Each structure stands twice: as structure tokens, then as C-alpha cells.
C-alpha positions as CSV (number, residue, x, y, z in Angstrom):
1,X,-28.7,-9.9,20.2
2,X,-26.9,-13.1,21.0
3,X,-25.0,-11.9,24.1
4,X,-23.6,-15.4,24.9
5,X,-22.2,-15.7,21.4
6,X,-20.6,-12.2,21.7
7,X,-18.9,-13.1,25.0
8,X,-17.7,-16.4,23.4
9,X,-16.2,-14.6,20.4
10,X,-14.4,-12.0,22.7
11,X,-13.1,-14.9,24.8
12,X,-11.6,-16.6,21.7
13,X,-10.1,-13.3,20.5
14,X,-8.4,-12.7,23.9
15,X,-7.2,-16.3,23.9
16,X,-5.7,-15.9,20.4
17,X,-4.0,-12.6,21.4
18,X,-2.4,-14.4,24.3
19,X,-1.2,-17.3,22.2
20,X,0.3,-14.9,19.6
21,X,2.3,-13.2,22.3
22,X,4.5,-16.3,22.3
23,X,6.5,-15.0,19.3
24,X,7.7,-11.8,21.1
25,X,8.3,-14.0,24.2
26,X,10.6,-16.2,22.2
27,X,12.3,-13.2,20.7
28,X,12.9,-11.7,24.2
29,X,14.4,-15.0,25.4
30,X,16.8,-15.1,22.4
31,X,17.9,-11.5,23.1
32,X,17.9,-12.0,26.9
33,X,15.6,-9.1,27.7
34,X,13.8,-8.5,31.0
35,X,10.6,-7.4,29.2
36,X,9.9,-11.0,28.4
37,X,8.6,-11.7,32.0
38,X,5.8,-9.1,31.5
39,X,4.9,-10.5,28.1
40,X,4.8,-14.1,29.5
41,X,2.7,-13.1,32.4
42,X,0.2,-11.2,30.3
43,X,0.1,-14.0,27.7
44,X,-0.7,-16.6,30.4
45,X,-3.4,-14.3,31.8
46,X,-5.0,-13.6,28.5
47,X,-5.0,-17.3,27.6
48,X,-6.5,-18.2,31.0
49,X,-9.3,-15.6,30.8
50,X,-10.0,-16.3,27.2
51,X,-10.2,-20.1,27.9
52,X,-12.5,-19.7,30.8
53,X,-14.8,-17.3,29.0
54,X,-15.0,-19.3,25.8
55,X,-14.8,-22.8,27.4
56,X,-18.5,-23.5,27.1
57,X,-19.8,-23.1,23.6
58,X,-23.2,-21.4,23.4
59,X,-26.1,-23.6,22.3
60,X,-27.2,-20.9,19.9
61,X,-24.2,-20.3,17.6
62,X,-26.1,-18.1,15.2
63,X,-25.0,-14.5,14.8
64,X,-26.7,-11.9,12.6
65,X,-25.2,-9.0,10.8
66,X,-26.0,-6.5,13.6
67,X,-24.3,-8.9,16.1
68,X,-21.4,-9.4,13.7
69,X,-20.8,-5.6,13.6
70,X,-20.9,-5.3,17.4
71,X,-18.7,-8.4,17.8
72,X,-16.2,-7.1,15.3
73,X,-16.0,-3.6,16.8
74,X,-15.7,-5.0,20.3
75,X,-13.0,-7.5,19.2
76,X,-10.8,-4.7,17.8
77,X,-11.3,-2.6,20.9
78,X,-10.3,-5.6,23.2
79,X,-7.3,-6.3,21.0
80,X,-6.1,-2.7,21.2
81,X,-6.7,-2.2,24.9
82,X,-5.2,-5.5,26.0
83,X,-2.4,-5.3,23.4
84,X,-1.3,-1.9,24.8
85,X,-0.8,-3.2,28.4
86,X,2.7,-4.7,27.7
87,X,4.0,-1.3,26.5
88,X,2.7,0.3,29.6
89,X,4.0,-2.2,32.1
90,X,7.5,-2.2,30.5
91,X,7.3,1.6,30.7
92,X,8.3,1.9,27.1
93,X,5.1,3.7,26.4
94,X,3.9,4.7,29.9
95,X,0.9,6.8,28.9
96,X,-2.4,4.9,28.4
97,X,-3.6,7.1,25.6
98,X,-0.2,6.8,23.8
99,X,-0.1,3.1,24.3
100,X,-3.6,2.5,23.0
101,X,-2.8,4.8,20.0
102,X,0.3,2.8,19.1
103,X,-1.4,-0.5,19.5
104,X,-4.6,0.5,17.7
105,X,-2.3,1.9,14.9
106,X,-0.7,-1.5,14.8
107,X,-3.8,-3.7,14.7
108,X,-5.5,-1.5,12.2
109,X,-2.4,-1.5,10.1
110,X,-2.2,2.2,10.1
111,X,1.4,2.7,11.2
112,X,1.0,6.2,12.7
113,X,3.3,6.4,15.8
114,X,3.8,8.6,18.8
115,X,7.3,7.2,19.3
116,X,10.2,9.7,18.8
117,X,12.8,7.0,19.1
118,X,11.7,3.6,17.8
119,X,15.1,2.1,18.2
120,X,14.9,2.6,22.0
121,X,12.3,-0.1,22.2
122,X,13.4,-3.6,23.2
123,X,13.4,-6.4,20.6
124,X,10.5,-8.0,22.4
125,X,8.3,-4.9,22.1
126,X,9.5,-4.2,18.5
127,X,8.4,-7.8,17.6
128,X,5.0,-7.4,19.3
129,X,4.6,-4.0,17.7
130,X,5.3,-5.4,14.2
131,X,3.2,-8.6,14.9
132,X,0.1,-6.4,15.6
133,X,0.3,-5.4,11.9
134,X,0.3,-9.0,10.7
135,X,-2.6,-10.0,13.0
136,X,-4.6,-7.0,11.9
137,X,-3.8,-7.3,8.2
138,X,-6.0,-10.3,7.4
139,X,-8.1,-9.9,10.5
140,X,-8.3,-11.8,13.8
141,X,-11.9,-12.8,13.2
142,X,-11.1,-14.2,9.8
143,X,-8.5,-16.3,11.6
144,X,-11.2,-17.3,14.2
145,X,-13.5,-18.4,11.3
146,X,-10.8,-20.6,10.0
147,X,-10.5,-22.5,13.3
148,X,-13.9,-22.3,14.9
149,X,-17.0,-23.7,13.2
150,X,-20.2,-21.7,13.5
151,X,-23.7,-22.2,12.4
152,X,-25.9,-20.8,9.6
153,X,-24.9,-17.4,8.2
154,X,-22.7,-16.5,11.2
155,X,-19.5,-17.0,9.3
156,X,-20.4,-14.7,6.4
157,X,-21.8,-12.1,8.8
158,X,-18.6,-11.9,10.7
159,X,-16.5,-11.9,7.5
160,X,-18.7,-9.1,6.0
161,X,-18.1,-7.0,9.1
162,X,-14.4,-7.4,9.2
163,X,-13.2,-7.9,5.6
164,X,-12.3,-4.8,3.5
165,X,-14.2,-3.9,0.4
166,X,-17.7,-3.2,-0.9
167,X,-18.7,-6.9,-1.2
168,X,-17.4,-10.1,0.4
169,X,-17.8,-13.3,-1.5
170,X,-16.8,-16.9,-1.0
171,X,-13.8,-18.0,-3.1
172,X,-14.7,-21.6,-2.2
173,X,-18.1,-23.0,-1.4
174,X,-17.7,-22.9,2.4
175,X,-17.0,-19.6,4.2
176,X,-14.7,-21.4,6.7
177,X,-12.7,-22.9,3.9
178,X,-12.5,-19.4,2.4
179,X,-11.0,-18.1,5.6
180,X,-8.5,-20.9,5.7
181,X,-7.6,-20.3,2.0
182,X,-7.0,-16.6,2.7
183,X,-4.7,-17.4,5.6
184,X,-2.8,-20.0,3.6
185,X,-2.1,-17.4,0.9
186,X,-1.3,-14.7,3.5
187,X,1.1,-16.9,5.4
188,X,2.8,-18.2,2.2
189,X,3.4,-14.7,0.9
190,X,4.7,-13.5,4.3
191,X,7.2,-16.4,4.6
192,X,8.3,-15.8,1.0
193,X,9.1,-12.2,1.8
194,X,11.0,-13.1,5.0
195,X,13.1,-15.6,3.0
196,X,13.8,-13.2,0.1
197,X,14.8,-10.3,2.4
198,X,17.0,-12.6,4.6
199,X,18.8,-14.1,1.6
200,X,19.2,-10.7,0.1
201,X,21.2,-9.5,3.1
202,X,18.7,-8.2,5.7
203,X,19.1,-9.5,9.3
204,X,16.6,-12.1,10.3
205,X,15.0,-10.0,12.9
206,X,14.6,-7.1,10.5
207,X,13.3,-9.4,7.8
208,X,10.6,-10.8,10.1
209,X,9.4,-7.4,11.4
210,X,9.6,-5.9,7.9
211,X,7.6,-8.8,6.4
212,X,4.9,-8.4,9.1
213,X,4.6,-4.7,8.3
214,X,4.5,-5.3,4.6
215,X,2.0,-8.2,4.8
216,X,-0.4,-6.3,6.9
217,X,0.3,-3.1,4.9
218,X,1.0,-1.5,8.2
219,X,4.2,0.4,8.1
220,X,5.8,0.2,11.5
221,X,9.5,0.4,11.0
222,X,12.2,-0.8,13.4
223,X,14.5,2.0,12.5
224,X,14.0,5.7,13.1
225,X,14.4,6.4,9.3
226,X,12.0,3.6,8.4
227,X,13.6,2.1,5.3
228,X,15.9,4.9,4.1
229,X,19.1,3.3,5.5
230,X,18.5,-0.1,3.9
231,X,20.2,-1.0,0.6
232,X,18.5,0.0,-2.7
233,X,17.7,-3.6,-3.7
234,X,15.8,-4.0,-0.4
235,X,13.7,-1.0,-1.4
236,X,12.8,-2.7,-4.7
237,X,11.9,-6.0,-2.9
238,X,9.6,-4.3,-0.3
239,X,8.0,-2.2,-3.0
240,X,7.0,-5.2,-5.0
241,X,5.7,-7.1,-1.9
242,X,3.7,-4.0,-0.9
243,X,2.0,-4.0,-4.3
244,X,1.4,-7.8,-4.0
245,X,-0.3,-7.5,-0.6
246,X,-2.4,-4.6,-1.9
247,X,-4.0,-6.8,-4.7
248,X,-7.2,-8.7,-4.2
249,X,-6.4,-12.1,-2.7
250,X,-8.9,-13.7,-5.0
251,X,-6.3,-13.0,-7.7
252,X,-3.8,-15.3,-6.0
253,X,-6.5,-18.0,-5.3
254,X,-7.2,-18.1,-9.1
255,X,-3.6,-18.4,-9.8
256,X,-3.0,-21.2,-7.4
257,X,-6.0,-23.1,-8.8
258,X,-4.6,-22.8,-12.3
259,X,-7.1,-20.3,-13.5
260,X,-4.8,-17.5,-14.8
261,X,-7.3,-16.5,-17.4
262,X,-9.8,-15.5,-14.8
263,X,-7.2,-14.0,-12.6
264,X,-5.8,-11.6,-15.2
265,X,-9.4,-10.6,-16.2
266,X,-10.0,-9.0,-12.8
267,X,-10.6,-5.4,-13.7
268,X,-9.9,-4.1,-10.2
269,X,-6.4,-5.6,-10.2
270,X,-5.7,-4.1,-13.7
271,X,-6.9,-0.7,-12.6
272,X,-4.9,-0.9,-9.4
273,X,-1.7,-1.7,-11.3
274,X,-2.5,0.9,-13.9
275,X,-2.9,3.6,-11.3
276,X,0.5,2.6,-9.7
277,X,2.3,2.7,-13.1
278,X,0.7,6.0,-14.2
279,X,1.3,7.9,-10.9
280,X,4.8,6.5,-10.5
281,X,5.7,7.7,-14.0
282,X,4.5,11.3,-13.4
283,X,6.2,11.5,-9.9
284,X,9.4,10.0,-11.3
285,X,9.5,12.7,-14.0
286,X,8.7,15.5,-11.4
287,X,11.4,14.5,-8.9
288,X,14.1,13.4,-11.4
289,X,16.3,16.4,-10.7
290,X,16.3,15.7,-6.9
291,X,18.2,12.4,-7.3
292,X,21.5,11.3,-8.8
293,X,20.2,8.8,-11.3
294,X,17.0,7.7,-13.1
295,X,17.2,4.4,-11.2
296,X,17.1,6.2,-7.8
297,X,14.3,8.5,-9.0
298,X,12.2,5.6,-10.2
299,X,12.9,3.6,-7.1
300,X,12.0,6.4,-4.7
301,X,8.8,7.2,-6.8
302,X,7.6,3.6,-7.0
303,X,8.3,2.9,-3.3
304,X,6.4,6.0,-2.1
305,X,3.5,5.3,-4.5
306,X,3.3,1.7,-3.4
307,X,3.4,2.6,0.3
308,X,0.7,5.3,-0.3
309,X,-1.8,3.3,-2.4
310,X,-1.5,0.2,-0.3
311,X,-1.6,2.4,2.8
312,X,1.5,0.7,4.2
313,X,3.3,3.7,5.4
314,X,7.0,2.8,5.0
315,X,9.3,5.5,3.7
316,X,12.7,5.7,2.0
317,X,12.8,9.5,1.6
318,X,11.1,12.6,2.9
319,X,8.4,13.0,0.3
320,X,7.2,16.1,2.1
321,X,10.1,17.9,0.3
322,X,8.8,16.8,-3.1
323,X,7.1,19.2,-5.6
324,X,3.4,19.9,-5.1
325,X,2.2,17.7,-8.0
326,X,4.0,14.7,-6.5
327,X,2.5,15.3,-3.0
328,X,-0.9,15.9,-4.5
329,X,-0.7,12.5,-6.4
330,X,0.5,10.7,-3.2
331,X,-2.4,12.1,-1.2
332,X,-4.8,11.2,-4.0
333,X,-3.7,7.5,-4.1
334,X,-3.9,7.5,-0.3
335,X,-7.7,8.1,-0.6
336,X,-8.1,5.5,-3.4
337,X,-6.3,2.8,-1.5
338,X,-5.7,-0.8,-2.4
339,X,-8.0,-3.5,-3.8
340,X,-11.0,-5.0,-2.0
341,X,-10.1,-8.4,-0.4
342,X,-6.5,-7.2,0.3
343,X,-4.8,-6.2,3.5
344,X,-4.6,-2.6,2.3
345,X,-6.7,0.3,3.5
346,X,-8.2,3.4,1.8
347,X,-11.6,3.6,0.1
348,X,-10.7,0.8,-2.3
349,X,-10.3,0.7,-6.1
350,X,-13.5,-1.3,-6.6
351,X,-15.6,1.4,-4.8
352,X,-14.3,4.0,-7.2
353,X,-15.0,1.7,-10.1
354,X,-18.6,1.2,-9.0
355,X,-19.2,4.9,-8.4
356,X,-17.7,5.9,-11.8
357,X,-19.8,3.3,-13.6
358,X,-22.9,4.5,-11.6
359,X,-22.3,8.1,-12.6
360,X,-21.8,7.1,-16.2
361,X,-25.1,5.2,-16.1
362,X,-26.9,8.2,-14.6
363,X,-25.6,10.5,-17.3
364,X,-26.7,8.1,-20.0
365,X,-30.1,7.9,-18.5
366,X,-30.5,11.6,-18.9
367,X,-29.5,11.3,-22.6
368,X,-31.5,8.2,-23.2
369,X,-34.3,8.2,-20.6
370,X,-36.1,5.2,-21.9
371,X,-33.1,2.9,-21.9
372,X,-32.6,0.6,-18.9
373,X,-28.9,0.2,-18.0
374,X,-27.3,-1.7,-15.2
375,X,-23.9,-1.4,-13.6
376,X,-21.5,-4.2,-14.5
377,X,-18.1,-5.2,-13.1
378,X,-16.0,-8.0,-14.5
379,X,-19.0,-9.2,-16.6
380,X,-21.3,-9.4,-13.6
381,X,-24.3,-7.2,-12.8
382,X,-23.8,-5.1,-9.6
383,X,-26.8,-5.4,-7.4
384,X,-28.6,-2.2,-6.5
385,X,-28.0,-2.8,-2.8
386,X,-24.3,-2.8,-3.4
387,X,-24.4,0.5,-5.3
388,X,-26.5,1.9,-2.5
389,X,-24.0,0.7,0.1
390,X,-21.1,2.2,-1.8
391,X,-22.9,5.6,-2.0
392,X,-23.7,5.3,1.7
393,X,-20.1,4.5,2.5
394,X,-18.9,7.7,0.7
395,X,-21.4,9.8,2.6
396,X,-20.5,8.4,6.0
397,X,-16.8,8.6,5.2
398,X,-17.2,12.3,4.4
399,X,-19.1,13.0,7.6
400,X,-16.5,11.2,9.7
401,X,-13.7,12.9,7.8
402,X,-15.1,16.4,8.2
403,X,-16.1,15.8,11.9
404,X,-12.6,14.6,12.7
405,X,-11.0,17.6,11.0
406,X,-13.3,19.9,12.9
407,X,-12.3,18.5,16.3
408,X,-8.5,18.3,15.5
409,X,-8.6,21.9,14.1
410,X,-9.1,23.3,17.6
411,X,-5.5,22.6,18.3
412,X,-4.5,25.3,15.8
413,X,-2.1,23.4,13.6
414,X,-1.7,24.2,9.9
415,X,-4.4,23.0,7.5
416,X,-2.1,20.5,5.7
417,X,-1.2,18.9,9.0
418,X,-4.9,18.6,10.1
419,X,-6.0,17.4,6.7
420,X,-3.4,14.8,6.1
421,X,-3.4,13.5,9.7
422,X,-7.1,12.7,9.4
423,X,-6.4,11.3,5.9
424,X,-3.6,9.1,7.2
425,X,-5.5,7.7,10.1
426,X,-8.9,7.2,8.5
427,X,-7.3,5.5,5.5
428,X,-4.9,3.5,7.7
429,X,-1.8,5.0,6.1
430,X,0.3,6.4,8.9
431,X,2.5,9.3,7.7
432,X,1.0,12.4,6.1
433,X,2.5,15.8,5.3
434,X,3.9,18.8,7.1
435,X,4.0,18.1,10.9
436,X,2.9,14.4,10.4
437,X,5.3,13.8,7.4
438,X,7.4,10.7,7.0
439,X,10.1,12.0,9.3
440,X,7.7,13.2,12.0
441,X,5.2,11.5,14.4
442,X,1.9,12.1,16.2
443,X,3.3,12.7,19.7
444,X,2.6,16.5,19.7
445,X,-1.2,16.1,19.4
446,X,-3.4,16.4,22.5
447,X,-5.0,13.3,24.0
448,X,-8.4,14.4,22.6
449,X,-7.0,14.4,19.1
450,X,-5.3,11.1,19.7
451,X,-8.6,9.5,20.7
452,X,-10.2,11.0,17.5
453,X,-7.4,9.3,15.5
454,X,-7.9,6.1,17.4
455,X,-11.5,6.1,16.4
456,X,-10.6,7.0,12.8
457,X,-8.1,4.1,12.6
458,X,-10.6,1.5,13.9
459,X,-13.4,2.9,11.8
460,X,-11.3,3.0,8.7
461,X,-10.0,-0.6,9.2
462,X,-13.5,-1.9,9.7
463,X,-15.0,0.0,6.7
464,X,-17.0,2.4,8.9
465,X,-20.3,0.5,9.4
466,X,-19.3,-1.9,12.2
467,X,-18.1,0.9,14.4
468,X,-21.2,3.0,13.5
469,X,-23.6,0.1,14.4
470,X,-21.6,-0.5,17.6
471,X,-22.1,3.1,18.7
472,X,-25.8,3.1,17.8
473,X,-28.1,2.7,20.8
474,X,-30.8,1.0,18.7
475,X,-28.4,-2.0,18.2
476,X,-28.8,-2.9,21.8
477,X,-32.6,-2.6,22.0
478,X,-34.1,-5.5,23.8
479,X,-30.9,-6.4,25.8
480,X,-32.1,-4.6,28.9
481,X,-35.7,-5.1,29.4
482,X,-37.7,-2.4,31.2
483,X,-39.5,-3.6,34.3
484,X,-43.3,-3.9,33.9
485,X,-45.4,-1.3,35.7
486,X,-47.3,-2.8,38.7
487,X,-50.9,-1.7,38.7
488,X,-52.5,-0.9,42.0
489,X,-55.7,-2.6,43.1
């Protein structure tokens, strides 16, 4: 394992985190808040430590997939732990466990919160809290790849470890250029949403924080009722942008390079949009009698479906009061999630596509045993290793899901609360049903359960394997050499 390279990456990550704290510092200065002193001191400390640690570039810049997984997992742990310190020092979230929970929820774009009164936070902390979503949405290591050149297959190994989806491909010949292109698209869409919201009547501060939450598909609101008190046209705008950020970013790259034909042939995007339309229509019909007009029924249905399938976590209504069929469909799309190569969480549409096609192939092999059939997606043959990795992902996902439920169940809460709290954290959604519904929070859970959720949030954001490799002792074999036995005589 390339230890020097791991330390170098962690130093760069800490440096980036310190630099990004400039935005909440500026916000605090504008509003004249005392919390800005703490953020400024921490930003300077993080930049200094990060600079000293990563000042000397290692001679060996190569990092393999095992190292990439460990580096990614460690980076997100460092981000969460260091990112929570401002909340503790300002005493806005004094508990270490609660502060880590809130920060990890932010960076992993989960949106689950332990805060009972969000509006009591300073503008400085609200901005930092929302910014964690934006940082985590595309991934800090993807940003690192865009600005720091590495050697050999290091770029792809880091991107594979952090980027969501069953496969990670280069949309342009060089991986570093791919990382840059992804961030260009990400920034452009974020700025577009800020401008649209602002010019449609939302205050600038609210527009920025809301855009950060939407872009990262995170869901931290700056009001206690999330988005319920905003005007209906704001609901429509945010719903559309949530859906946009849940689409595969390759789709936007093809559009910007004037290849609309290829873009609209992407089956994952078509299935993703089809699921949204189908589920929205059914829910709209089932909740029609609960609202005053068809427009409101459709708006509430689309917003909640968009926030569930993209795993954003915003809310405009208490969907825990909806009929069982509506809640069932929302939980279902929470599992499905957004597209691969998006900022959304969940299992991902493409994984379900691959699994359904694999099942179909296996059934056909029983009917026609002599026929050799392969799994295809968008006209390309899916490699057997990808099919294997998808099946492995589902198995590991099930183990973590059941194990998490088992631990949390000791608290004695109702089954819906336990099931949907694990669903919401492992799929990076935020709100669930019952005691963790859209109008509730996670503050009542014990510290043990909160650490389980923290693990689930990070594991879910990193697509399971990086955190599994990080926790596997065999990954560190050879780092600590055993002393040789000295023979007598």
C-alpha cells in the first residue's frame, strides 16, 4: 500500500475543506455573526495542516484500487470529523456524535438531521451545512482529480472508488479531463438553479442553500418545514432541478457536445424518467382527494417522487399521512434511486436494469440451453465482471441492511421506523416514515444507533465496497512488518 500517497491525498482533502470554509466565513461577515471567528480559525488551521502534509509530492504517485478504496473511505471520514468541529465549537451542536451525524449526513448528501430547530442555527452554520451537500454531491476526490495530476491508473482507481454506479467510464479520453468536465456541468447547473430561484422571488441566501441541497441531492433545508412554506412555483422549479441532478451526467455531456441523438438513446435516463412519470401518476390519483386542486395534487406528488428517487430528501408535505399505496411507492423508488453517474443515491437504475436483463438471460438459458446469450445495455455487451459486481453489490447491500436493522431494533421502536430509518440512511435519502417522517428527525435515537446510521450513510454514498475494503484487515497486510526471529547460536 502506498502510504505516502494516502497521506498526500488526505492532506489535499483537508486543504480543500479549509478553503471551502471561506464561503460560510464570507456569509458570516455579511450577517455580522460571531461564529465567523471559529470558522476562520478552523479554515486557517485546516489549510495549514493540509499544506504541510501535502507540500512534498510523493515520488511514487501510483495508487491501486485497494489503495483507492482506503483513500476514499479515509477522506470521507476526515471530511466528516473535521467538518463537524465548527458545529461543536459554536455550541450549535455540542454533542460529538450528533455533530458527526449531521456533518456525515451533509457530506454523504443524506439529509437526515438530529436538529429539532434548524432555524436556530446561524447563517454561517446554515451555509456550511448546505455546502457540505454540494461538496459531497460530486465528490471531493473527483474535484481533487480535476486539479491534481496523478500517474498511471491512479485517477481511474480513485474515481471508481468514489463515483456512484456499477461502472465508471471516461466521457473524454483523459480521466482528469473527465473530472473537470463533470465539475463544469455540476457548477453550471448549480449556478443556473441559484439564478432561477432568485429571479423567481426566493431570497439569495435561501436560493444558494437550496441549490446546494438540490445539486448534491442532499435535502438539508434552512426552514423547519423544509420547502412547505415556499410558493408553489418554487416547488415546481426545485422538483425539475432534482430530477435533472438525478440524471446521468454523461447525458448532459452529450448534449453540450451536440450529440443529442446519443443522449436521448441512453436507456437508463429513459427508464429513470419513465419511473418518475409512472409513480407520480399513480400517487397523484391516490392523493387527489387530499388536496384542493389537480395542480396541487400533481405538484405534491411530483415533488415527493422526485425527492425520493433522487434521494434528495426535501419535503413540501407530510407524505407519512398519505395512503399506503403512495407510501409504498415512495419507499420503492427510494431503493431504486437515481442514475449512475449522477449525484443521487440509492441502488441506481442501471443496476436494476442489469439485474433484470441477467434474470431474463438465465430464464432463457433454461428454455434454450444451447443458446449463448449475453447481457446488453445501450447496444453494448455488459462484461461478466460487471454482472458479477452488481450481484455482489446486492448481496453486500442486503447484509448491511439486515445487520443495521438488527442493531437498531434493540431500541424497541416500531418496525416502520426501524425499516425506513435504515432505508433512508443507507440510500442517502434522509426522511423516512413514522418516527423519522418528513416532519420528524433522528434526535431520539441512541448514540449506538446514530453511529450505525453514520456508517450506513458513508457506506451508501461510497457504494459499499470502499468502506468494506477499508474495514478489512487484509487490506493492510504488509504495512506493519513482523520482526524476524533471532536464532540462538
